[in-house]
MMTF fields as JSON, N, C-alpha, C and O atoms, coordinates in Angstrom:
{
  "mmtfVersion": "1.0.0",
  "mmtfProducer": "UNKNOWN",
  "numBonds": 503,
  "numAtoms": 504,
  "numGroups": 126,
  "numChains": 1,
  "numModels": 1,
  "chainsPerModel": [1],
  "groupsPerChain": [126],
  "chainIdList": ["A"],
  "bondAtomList": [4, 2, 8, 6, 12, 10, 16, 14, 20, 18, 24, 22, 28, 26, 32, 30, 36, 34, 40, 38, 44, 42, 48, 46, 52, 50, 56, 54, 60, 58, 64, 62, 68, 66, 72, 70, 76, 74, 80, 78, 84, 82, 88, 86, 92, 90, 96, 94, 100, 98, 104, 102, 108, 106, 112, 110, 116, 114, 120, 118, 124, 122, 128, 126, 132, 130, 136, 134, 140, 138, 144, 142, 148, 146, 152, 150, 156, 154, 160, 158, 164, 162, 168, 166, 172, 170, 176, 174, 180, 178, 184, 182, 188, 186, 192, 190, 196, 194, 200, 198, 204, 202, 208, 206, 212, 210, 216, 214, 220, 218, 224, 222, 228, 226, 232, 230, 236, 234, 240, 238, 244, 242, 248, 246, 252, 250, 256, 254, 260, 258, 264, 262, 268, 266, 272, 270, 276, 274, 280, 278, 284, 282, 288, 286, 292, 290, 296, 294, 300, 298, 304, 302, 308, 306, 312, 310, 316, 314, 320, 318, 324, 322, 328, 326, 332, 330, 336, 334, 340, 338, 344, 342, 348, 346, 352, 350, 356, 354, 360, 358, 364, 362, 368, 366, 372, 370, 376, 374, 380, 378, 384, 382, 388, 386, 392, 390, 396, 394, 400, 398, 404, 402, 408, 406, 412, 410, 416, 414, 420, 418, 424, 422, 428, 426, 432, 430, 436, 434, 440, 438, 444, 442, 448, 446, 452, 450, 456, 454, 460, 458, 464, 462, 468, 466, 472, 470, 476, 474, 480, 478, 484, 482, 488, 486, 492, 490, 496, 494, 500, 498],
  "bondOrderList": [1, 1, 1, 1, 1, 1, 1, 1, 1, 1, 1, 1, 1, 1, 1, 1, 1, 1, 1, 1, 1, 1, 1, 1, 1, 1, 1, 1, 1, 1, 1, 1, 1, 1, 1, 1, 1, 1, 1, 1, 1, 1, 1, 1, 1, 1, 1, 1, 1, 1, 1, 1, 1, 1, 1, 1, 1, 1, 1, 1, 1, 1, 1, 1, 1, 1, 1, 1, 1, 1, 1, 1, 1, 1, 1, 1, 1, 1, 1, 1, 1, 1, 1, 1, 1, 1, 1, 1, 1, 1, 1, 1, 1, 1, 1, 1, 1, 1, 1, 1, 1, 1, 1, 1, 1, 1, 1, 1, 1, 1, 1, 1, 1, 1, 1, 1, 1, 1, 1, 1, 1, 1, 1, 1, 1],
  "groupList": [{"groupName": "UNK", "atomNameList": ["N", "CA", "C", "O"], "elementList": ["N", "C", "C", "O"], "formalChargeList": [0, 0, 0, 0], "bondAtomList": [1, 0, 2, 1, 3, 2], "bondOrderList": [1, 1, 2], "singleLetterCode": "X", "chemCompType": "L-PEPTIDE LINKING"}],
  "groupTypeList": [0, 0, 0, 0, 0, 0, 0, 0, 0, 0, 0, 0, 0, 0, 0, 0, 0, 0, 0, 0, 0, 0, 0, 0, 0, 0, 0, 0, 0, 0, 0, 0, 0, 0, 0, 0, 0, 0, 0, 0, 0, 0, 0, 0, 0, 0, 0, 0, 0, 0, 0, 0, 0, 0, 0, 0, 0, 0, 0, 0, 0, 0, 0, 0, 0, 0, 0, 0, 0, 0, 0, 0, 0, 0, 0, 0, 0, 0, 0, 0, 0, 0, 0, 0, 0, 0, 0, 0, 0, 0, 0, 0, 0, 0, 0, 0, 0, 0, 0, 0, 0, 0, 0, 0, 0, 0, 0, 0, 0, 0, 0, 0, 0, 0, 0, 0, 0, 0, 0, 0, 0, 0, 0, 0, 0, 0],
  "groupIdList": [1, 2, 3, 4, 5, 6, 7, 8, 9, 10, 11, 12, 13, 14, 15, 16, 17, 18, 19, 20, 21, 22, 23, 24, 25, 26, 27, 28, 29, 30, 31, 32, 33, 34, 35, 36, 37, 38, 39, 40, 41, 42, 43, 44, 45, 46, 47, 48, 49, 50, 51, 52, 53, 54, 55, 56, 57, 58, 59, 60, 61, 62, 63, 64, 65, 66, 67, 68, 69, 70, 71, 72, 73, 74, 75, 76, 77, 78, 79, 80, 81, 82, 83, 84, 85, 86, 87, 88, 89, 90, 91, 92, 93, 94, 95, 96, 97, 98, 99, 100, 101, 102, 103, 104, 105, 106, 107, 108, 109, 110, 111, 112, 113, 114, 115, 116, 117, 118, 119, 120, 121, 122, 123, 124, 125, 126],
  "secStructList": [7, 7, 7, 7, 7, 7, 7, 7, 7, 7, 7, 1, 7, 7, 3, 3, 6, 6, 3, 3, 3, 3, 3, 3, 6, 6, 3, 3, 3, 3, 3, 7, 2, 2, 2, 2, 2, 2, 2, 2, 2, 2, 6, 6, 7, 6, 6, 7, 7, 7, 7, 1, 1, 1, 1, 7, 6, 6, 7, 7, 7, 7, 6, 6, 7, 7, 1, 7, 5, 7, 7, 2, 2, 2, 2, 2, 2, 2, 2, 2, 2, 2, 2, 2, 2, 6, 6, 6, 7, 4, 4, 4, 2, 2, 2, 2, 2, 2, 2, 2, 6, 6, 1, 1, 1, 7, 5, 2, 2, 2, 2, 2, 2, 2, 2, 2, 2, 2, 2, 2, 2, 2, 2, 6, 7, 7],
  "xCoordList": [60.355, 61.342, 62.643, 63.077, 63.242, 64.483, 65.608, 65.507, 66.675, 67.834, 68.839, 69.078, 69.412, 70.421, 71.766, 71.872, 72.761, 74.102, 75.047, 74.945, 75.95, 76.962, 78.289, 78.656, 78.983, 80.316, 81.335, 81.243, 82.302, 83.369, 84.712, 84.895, 85.627, 86.993, 87.727, 87.969, 88.074, 88.76, 90.278, 90.998, 90.745, 92.182, 92.662, 91.867, 93.945, 94.551, 94.265, 94.312, 93.977, 93.719, 95.026, 96.032, 95.008, 96.236, 96.051, 97.024, 94.823, 94.573, 93.158, 92.215, 92.996, 91.666, 91.637, 92.429, 90.729, 90.543, 91.846, 92.097, 92.658, 93.895, 95.054, 96.115, 94.863, 95.929, 96.385, 95.581, 97.678, 98.254, 98.687, 99.23, 98.443, 98.823, 99.734, 99.422, 100.875, 101.827, 102.212, 102.447, 102.271, 102.687, 104.182, 104.674, 104.89, 106.34, 106.653, 106.495, 107.091, 107.382, 106.247, 105.226, 106.395, 105.351, 104.727, 104.218, 104.764, 104.209, 103.34, 103.51, 102.43, 101.605, 102.038, 101.928, 102.526, 103.03, 101.925, 101.313, 101.676, 100.689, 101.402, 102.389, 100.918, 101.507, 100.479, 99.401, 100.82, 99.929, 100.695, 100.419, 101.647, 102.454, 101.622, 101.839, 100.674, 99.823, 98.969, 98.772, 98.46, 97.66, 98.514, 98.065, 99.735, 100.642, 100.946, 100.974, 101.171, 101.431, 100.212, 100.348, 99.029, 97.794, 97.643, 97.214, 97.993, 97.948, 98.924, 98.608, 100.098, 101.076, 100.514, 100.694, 99.844, 99.23, 98.127, 98.074, 97.251, 96.123, 96.574, 95.889, 97.704, 98.204, 99.162, 99.808, 99.249, 100.116, 101.583, 102.302, 102.014, 103.389, 104.108, 105.072, 103.658, 104.279, 105.725, 106.537, 106.053, 107.407, 108.211, 109.247, 107.74, 108.43, 109.747, 109.995, 110.579, 111.859, 111.596, 111.032, 111.988, 111.745, 112.571, 113.62, 112.092, 112.882, 113.042, 112.34, 113.962, 114.407, 113.566, 113.423, 113.012, 112.273, 110.804, 110.479, 109.912, 108.493, 108.096, 106.993, 108.995, 108.656, 109.928, 110.984, 109.806, 110.953, 111.269, 110.369, 112.533, 112.959, 112.56, 112.715, 112.053, 111.659, 110.608, 110.597, 109.746, 108.707, 107.624, 107.159, 107.227, 106.158, 105.103, 105.331, 103.963, 102.845, 101.753, 101.612, 100.982, 99.898, 98.63, 98.666, 97.501, 96.218, 96.091, 95.276, 96.883, 96.827, 97.768, 98.175, 98.109, 99.02, 98.436, 97.232, 99.313, 98.883, 99.255, 99.107, 99.74, 100.085, 98.811, 97.702, 98.982, 97.838, 97.029, 97.577, 95.705, 94.827, 95.068, 95.465, 94.822, 94.949, 93.609, 92.701, 93.49, 92.272, 92.01, 92.705, 91.002, 90.705, 90.259, 90.563, 89.548, 89.069, 90.238, 90.259, 91.195, 92.365, 93.186, 93.649, 93.366, 94.114, 93.469, 94.152, 92.149, 91.421, 91.497, 91.601, 91.445, 91.523, 92.863, 92.906, 93.935, 95.264, 95.424, 95.977, 94.945, 95.019, 94.235, 94.7, 93.047, 92.254, 92.998, 92.976, 93.661, 94.459, 95.607, 95.907, 96.248, 97.349, 96.843, 97.521, 95.652, 95.061, 94.838, 95.064, 94.397, 94.186, 95.524, 95.616, 96.527, 97.856, 98.478, 99.34, 98.046, 98.571, 98.291, 98.975, 97.303, 96.987, 98.197, 98.338, 99.059, 100.249, 101.549, 102.629, 101.455, 102.646, 102.706, 102.349, 103.154, 103.233, 104.273, 104.237, 105.198, 106.243, 105.703, 106.383, 104.499, 103.935, 102.789, 102.19, 102.482, 101.33, 101.386, 100.409, 102.506, 102.603, 102.411, 101.652, 103.089, 103.025, 101.624, 101.15, 100.957, 99.583, 98.669, 97.832, 98.825, 98.036, 98.308, 97.394, 99.57, 99.959, 99.362, 98.795, 99.485, 98.976, 97.454, 96.846, 96.839, 95.378, 94.756, 93.575, 95.527, 95.024, 94.598, 93.825, 95.094, 94.863, 93.872, 93.829, 93.092, 92.185, 91.028, 90.453, 90.694, 89.577, 89.897, 89.053, 91.108, 91.496, 92.953, 93.837, 93.206, 94.593, 95.237, 94.596, 96.491, 97.267, 98.462, 98.713, 99.174, 100.294, 101.381, 101.952, 101.676, 102.704, 102.252, 103.071, 100.947, 100.418, 100.528, 100.9, 100.203, 100.282, 101.731, 101.982, 102.669, 104.08, 104.482, 105.272, 103.94, 104.244, 103.607, 104.199, 102.414, 101.765, 102.603, 102.796, 103.097, 103.953, 105.215, 105.654, 105.792, 106.993, 106.694, 107.469, 105.562, 105.2, 104.948, 105.348, 104.295, 104.053, 105.379, 105.529, 106.336, 107.662, 108.342, 109.047, 108.12, 108.657, 107.982, 108.642, 106.675, 105.933, 106.493, 106.61, 106.837, 107.419, 108.72, 108.969, 109.537, 110.826, 110.627, 111.422, 109.582, 109.37, 108.159, 107.533, 107.821, 106.602, 106.58, 105.505, 107.718, 107.766, 108.096, 108.176],
  "yCoordList": [115.068, 116.108, 115.481, 114.442, 116.113, 115.643, 116.57, 117.791, 115.975, 116.77, 116.839, 115.85, 117.987, 118.174, 118.442, 119.304, 117.725, 117.889, 118.313, 117.84, 119.191, 119.615, 118.99, 118.925, 118.544, 117.987, 119.117, 119.979, 119.104, 120.099, 119.404, 118.343, 119.99, 119.478, 120.146, 121.353, 119.368, 119.895, 119.759, 120.019, 119.358, 119.209, 117.816, 116.902, 117.677, 116.381, 116.002, 116.85, 114.75, 114.244, 114.217, 113.688, 114.789, 114.811, 114.206, 113.791, 114.155, 113.626, 113.085, 113.787, 111.847, 111.243, 110.22, 109.278, 110.398, 109.474, 109.155, 108.001, 110.158, 109.974, 109.437, 109.139, 109.312, 108.796, 109.915, 110.493, 110.214, 111.245, 110.621, 109.517, 111.331, 110.865, 111.882, 113.071, 111.393, 112.247, 111.57, 110.363, 112.362, 111.814, 112.039, 113.159, 110.967, 111.025, 110.373, 109.163, 111.166, 110.732, 109.873, 110.415, 108.573, 107.714, 106.82, 105.743, 107.264, 106.456, 107.329, 108.547, 106.697, 107.375, 106.873, 105.682, 107.769, 107.415, 107.624, 108.691, 106.609, 106.702, 106.72, 106.008, 107.516, 107.58, 108.025, 108.504, 107.865, 108.254, 108.943, 108.701, 109.791, 110.424, 111.311, 111.305, 112.074, 112.925, 112.066, 112.408, 110.948, 110.04, 109.405, 109.258, 109.032, 108.432, 109.42, 109.036, 110.676, 111.705, 111.91, 112.12, 111.851, 111.974, 110.789, 110.959, 109.606, 108.409, 108.526, 108.115, 109.08, 109.305, 110.264, 110.053, 111.304, 112.267, 111.606, 111.773, 110.858, 110.223, 109.178, 108.938, 108.567, 107.556, 108.154, 107.426, 109.49, 110.223, 109.806, 109.735, 109.532, 109.096, 109.963, 109.513, 111.181, 112.074, 112.392, 112.654, 112.373, 112.695, 111.454, 111.565, 110.279, 109.041, 108.888, 109.545, 108.008, 107.687, 106.642, 105.588, 106.909, 105.955, 104.675, 104.68, 103.592, 102.355, 101.873, 102.334, 100.952, 100.554, 99.452, 99.42, 98.556, 97.418, 97.482, 98.064, 96.891, 96.935, 95.992, 96.093, 95.08, 94.097, 93.6, 93.501, 93.292, 92.718, 91.346, 90.603, 91.024, 89.732, 88.611, 88.735, 87.529, 86.327, 86.605, 85.94, 87.56, 87.906, 86.837, 86.39, 86.431, 85.443, 86.042, 86.165, 86.408, 86.891, 85.826, 85.078, 85.759, 84.785, 85.438, 86.475, 84.808, 85.282, 84.95, 85.55, 84.007, 83.581, 84.407, 83.947, 85.59, 86.444, 86.778, 86.981, 86.829, 87.179, 88.617, 89.033, 89.375, 90.786, 91.582, 91.108, 92.772, 93.623, 93.98, 94.149, 94.093, 94.502, 95.965, 96.744, 96.337, 97.73, 98.203, 97.399, 99.498, 100.079, 99.496, 99.821, 98.636, 97.944, 98.906, 98.686, 99.962, 100.918, 101.628, 101.762, 102.075, 102.742, 101.768, 102.122, 100.552, 99.529, 99.296, 99.282, 99.115, 98.856, 100.046, 99.877, 101.233, 102.44, 102.529, 102.834, 102.27, 102.322, 101.209, 101.435, 100.017, 98.896, 99.241, 98.977, 99.829, 100.235, 101.221, 101.11, 102.19, 103.153, 102.491, 102.837, 101.545, 100.821, 99.96, 99.822, 99.384, 98.587, 99.454, 99.003, 100.688, 101.59, 102.009, 102.214, 102.13, 102.509, 101.417, 101.704, 100.187, 99.049, 99.207, 98.586, 100.021, 100.21, 100.659, 100.293, 101.443, 101.919, 101.497, 101.904, 100.688, 100.304, 98.785, 98.249, 98.103, 96.64, 96.17, 95.014, 97.041, 96.66, 96.41, 95.784, 96.881, 96.669, 95.657, 95.401, 95.088, 94.191, 93.01, 92.742, 92.306, 91.137, 91.528, 90.881, 92.574, 92.983, 93.427, 93.091, 94.168, 94.606, 93.384, 93.328, 92.414, 91.183, 90.427, 89.883, 90.401, 89.68, 90.322, 89.628, 91.638, 92.296, 92.42, 92.66, 92.258, 92.276, 91.037, 91.045, 89.999, 88.762, 88.964, 88.172, 90.01, 90.22, 91.35, 91.894, 91.694, 92.828, 92.572, 93.516, 91.317, 90.973, 91.237, 91.741, 90.899, 91.063, 91.535, 90.761, 92.799, 93.28, 93.405, 93.812, 93.053, 93.098, 94.034, 94.525, 94.268, 95.207, 94.795, 95.654, 93.506, 93.073, 93.266, 93.528, 93.134, 93.388, 94.878, 95.247, 95.722, 97.17, 97.606, 98.524, 96.953, 97.271, 97.005, 97.753, 95.943, 95.643, 96.672, 97.036, 97.148, 98.199, 99.472, 100.138, 99.804, 100.984, 100.837, 101.794, 99.65, 99.393, 99.691, 100.367, 99.177, 99.381, 100.86, 101.349, 101.571, 103.004, 103.762, 104.716, 103.339, 103.958, 103.729, 104.602, 102.544, 102.246, 103.122, 103.624, 103.299, 104.167, 105.584, 106.252, 106.04, 107.372, 107.474, 108.483, 106.459, 106.481, 106.47, 107.055, 105.814, 105.599, 106.367, 105.934, 107.471, 108.206, 108.644, 108.74, 108.905, 109.334, 108.186, 108.374],
  "zCoordList": [69.001, 68.883, 68.38, 68.878, 67.41, 66.819, 67.259, 67.143, 67.764, 68.19, 67.052, 66.359, 66.872, 65.834, 66.5, 67.373, 66.099, 66.649, 65.54, 64.408, 65.865, 64.911, 65.283, 66.456, 64.298, 64.516, 64.424, 63.551, 65.329, 65.315, 65.266, 65.863, 64.571, 64.564, 65.724, 65.7, 66.724, 67.901, 67.8, 68.764, 66.651, 66.467, 66.833, 67.05, 66.897, 67.22, 68.677, 69.569, 68.899, 70.242, 71.032, 70.559, 72.241, 73.031, 74.421, 75.049, 74.9, 76.246, 76.297, 75.932, 76.744, 76.819, 77.933, 77.936, 78.883, 80.004, 80.741, 81.088, 80.974, 81.719, 80.907, 81.456, 79.608, 78.748, 77.819, 77.088, 77.854, 77.001, 75.678, 75.648, 74.603, 73.279, 72.626, 72.566, 72.133, 71.427, 70.124, 70.077, 69.08, 67.799, 67.634, 67.771, 67.339, 67.133, 65.79, 65.63, 64.84, 63.474, 62.924, 62.502, 62.918, 62.369, 63.435, 63.126, 64.681, 65.769, 66.667, 66.731, 67.34, 68.329, 69.695, 69.984, 70.532, 71.857, 72.893, 72.949, 73.704, 74.775, 76.115, 76.303, 77.037, 78.367, 79.394, 79.043, 80.652, 81.731, 82.853, 84.028, 82.509, 83.55, 84.469, 85.68, 83.925, 84.765, 85.685, 86.851, 85.165, 85.98, 87.076, 88.213, 86.734, 87.718, 88.839, 90.008, 88.5, 89.523, 90.413, 91.619, 89.825, 90.601, 91.56, 92.701, 91.094, 91.938, 93.105, 94.221, 92.855, 93.926, 94.97, 96.17, 94.524, 95.456, 96.276, 97.494, 95.616, 96.297, 97.312, 98.307, 97.067, 97.999, 99.025, 99.779, 99.049, 99.985, 99.86, 100.856, 98.638, 98.412, 97.384, 96.764, 97.2, 96.222, 96.581, 95.694, 97.855, 98.309, 98.696, 99.352, 98.294, 98.67, 97.927, 96.916, 98.452, 97.826, 96.732, 97.025, 95.485, 94.398, 94.557, 95.201, 93.971, 93.954, 92.519, 91.619, 92.314, 90.987, 90.351, 89.128, 91.15, 90.614, 91.026, 92.061, 90.228, 90.572, 91.712, 92.25, 92.077, 93.106, 93.779, 93.154, 95.052, 95.749, 95.172, 94.781, 95.124, 94.607, 95.566, 96.781, 95.012, 95.773, 96.854, 97.89, 96.624, 97.59, 97.615, 96.566, 98.81, 98.983, 99.911, 101.114, 99.362, 100.152, 100.151, 99.184, 101.233, 101.301, 101.81, 102.471, 101.488, 102.008, 103.488, 104.188, 103.968, 105.367, 106.245, 107.312, 105.821, 106.578, 107.952, 108.101, 108.941, 110.301, 110.659, 111.808, 109.669, 109.896, 110.188, 109.943, 110.702, 111.051, 109.807, 108.718, 109.996, 108.903, 108.582, 109.448, 107.318, 106.895, 106.332, 106.123, 106.091, 105.547, 104.156, 103.193, 104.068, 102.815, 101.721, 100.549, 102.081, 101.088, 100.415, 99.192, 101.19, 100.628, 99.785, 98.701, 100.278, 99.539, 98.175, 97.151, 98.171, 96.922, 95.977, 94.762, 96.531, 95.713, 94.99, 93.798, 95.69, 95.082, 94.05, 92.974, 94.372, 93.426, 92.16, 91.051, 92.323, 91.161, 90.283, 89.058, 90.909, 90.154, 89.426, 88.283, 90.077, 89.442, 88.282, 87.264, 88.44, 87.348, 86.115, 84.993, 86.313, 85.179, 84.562, 83.352, 85.373, 84.894, 84.016, 83.186, 84.198, 83.432, 81.93, 81.116, 81.549, 80.125, 79.313, 78.146, 79.926, 79.212, 79.883, 79.453, 80.929, 81.702, 81.857, 82.906, 80.822, 80.886, 81.897, 82.316, 82.297, 83.239, 84.641, 85.453, 84.943, 86.288, 86.285, 87.33, 85.139, 85.009, 85.974, 86.674, 86.024, 86.899, 88.359, 89.081, 88.793, 90.196, 90.578, 91.663, 89.719, 90.007, 90.133, 91.034, 89.241, 89.336, 90.629, 91.249, 91.025, 92.243, 93.489, 94.332, 93.612, 94.821, 94.815, 95.858, 93.642, 93.559, 94.203, 94.548, 94.363, 94.971, 96.424, 96.963, 97.049, 98.475, 98.743, 99.846, 97.752, 97.845, 98.821, 99.362, 99.042, 99.924, 101.394, 102.135, 101.813, 103.219, 103.287, 103.657, 102.934, 102.876, 104.252, 105.221, 104.316, 105.56, 105.378, 104.278, 106.434, 106.419, 105.43, 104.758, 105.326, 104.378, 102.924, 102.043, 102.686, 101.348, 101.015, 99.901, 101.986, 101.794, 101.548, 100.768, 102.209, 102.007, 100.555, 99.98, 99.967, 98.569, 97.648, 96.632, 97.983, 97.193, 97.249, 96.232, 98.429, 98.572, 97.725, 97.088, 97.719, 96.922, 95.449, 94.772, 94.966, 93.56, 93.261, 92.205, 94.167, 93.967, 93.926, 93.162, 94.743, 94.711, 93.352, 92.847, 92.771, 91.445, 90.384, 89.474, 90.509, 89.593, 89.65, 88.623, 90.85, 90.962, 90.181, 89.523, 90.246, 89.542, 88.029, 87.294, 87.567, 86.131, 85.608, 84.641, 86.212, 85.863, 84.395, 83.804, 83.811, 82.411, 81.487, 80.273]
}
């Protein structure tokens, strides 16, 4: 049996896999504001207070932290969302890489840094 497919012109691409595309003069602008807002909702931080920087200055986190353990599944889920957001947000690349180091055994101080970064994402959603 042979399947026949018809090609259709659906117009200009505007949204694909959570990435928004806008044409501006002679450039194609990529963004993920809708995805970022969804990430804020999923992490229960849609109403959080935004912060100015993606990471605290001179922050030192270690895998040998003695802080209380946190829900690893939720931590990993948020980190995964932030990793996908890095496709259009180079300003958070270093911080996402840094907090990803603690994905195996996340602690309260690691989660606090994730919250800080999510607060920064809220400030810079557009």
